[in-house]
C-alpha positions in Angstrom: 91.7 70.8 106.2 93.8 74.0 106.6 94.0 76.9 104.2 97.2 78.7 103.9 96.8 82.5 103.8 99.1 84.2 101.5 100.8 87.2 103.0 103.1 89.6 101.4 106.6 89.3 102.9 107.5 92.3 105.1 110.9 93.5 106.2 111.4 93.7 109.9 115.1 94.4 110.2 118.2 95.0 108.0 121.9 94.3 108.4 124.6 95.2 105.9 128.2 94.2 105.9 131.0 94.3 103.3 129.7 91.1 101.6 125.9 90.9 101.9 122.5 92.5 102.7 120.6 90.5 105.3 116.9 91.1 105.9 114.8 89.7 108.7 111.2 89.2 107.6 108.2 89.7 109.9 107.2 86.0 109.4 110.5 84.9 111.0 112.5 84.1 107.8 115.9 85.6 107.2 117.2 86.2 103.7 120.4 87.6 102.3 121.8 88.7 98.9 125.3 89.5 97.9 126.2 93.2 98.3 127.5 93.1 94.7 123.8 92.8 93.6 123.6 96.6 94.2 126.5 98.4 92.4 125.5 101.6 94.3 125.8 99.9 97.7 129.0 98.2 96.7 130.5 101.5 95.9 129.0 103.3 98.9 130.8 104.1 102.2 129.9 102.3 105.4 128.1 105.4 106.6 126.0 105.6 103.4 125.1 101.9 103.7 123.9 102.4 107.2 121.7 105.4 106.3 118.6 103.5 105.1 114.8 103.6 105.7 112.4 100.7 105.5 109.7 101.6 102.9 106.0 101.5 103.5 104.9 98.6 105.6 108.2 96.7 105.0 108.0 96.3 101.2 111.5 97.6 100.6 114.6 99.5 101.7 115.7 102.9 100.5 119.2 104.5 100.8 118.4 108.2 100.1 122.1 109.4 99.9 122.9 107.0 97.0 119.4 106.9 95.4 119.0 103.1 95.8 115.9 101.1 96.5 115.6 97.3 97.0 112.3 95.5 97.3 111.8 92.3 99.4 110.2 90.8 96.3 113.3 91.5 94.3 115.5 89.9 96.9 113.3 86.8 97.0 113.1 86.5 93.3 116.8 87.0 92.7 116.7 90.3 90.7 120.0 92.3 91.1 120.2 96.0 90.3 121.6 96.7 86.9 124.3 99.3 86.3 123.0 101.8 83.7 124.6 101.5 80.2 127.1 104.1 79.3 126.3 106.0 76.1 
């Protein structure tokens, strides 16, 4: 009998193009979400999109210039960023 050890997914690499955000995970999986899931990234310049840091031990990605954060858990669970409501 084998026991599966649950490990939190960790980001190992990030690629962004005009259509999607692609993340390589430390366990060998690759996931991607549409760029449109982040309205801030959709509206950002290529240079702003390329200026990111991987947070902590790989739990998320931060784009400081545009104040955007995306977690690997959010990508895996399918939770896009919501645009704030205008008042």
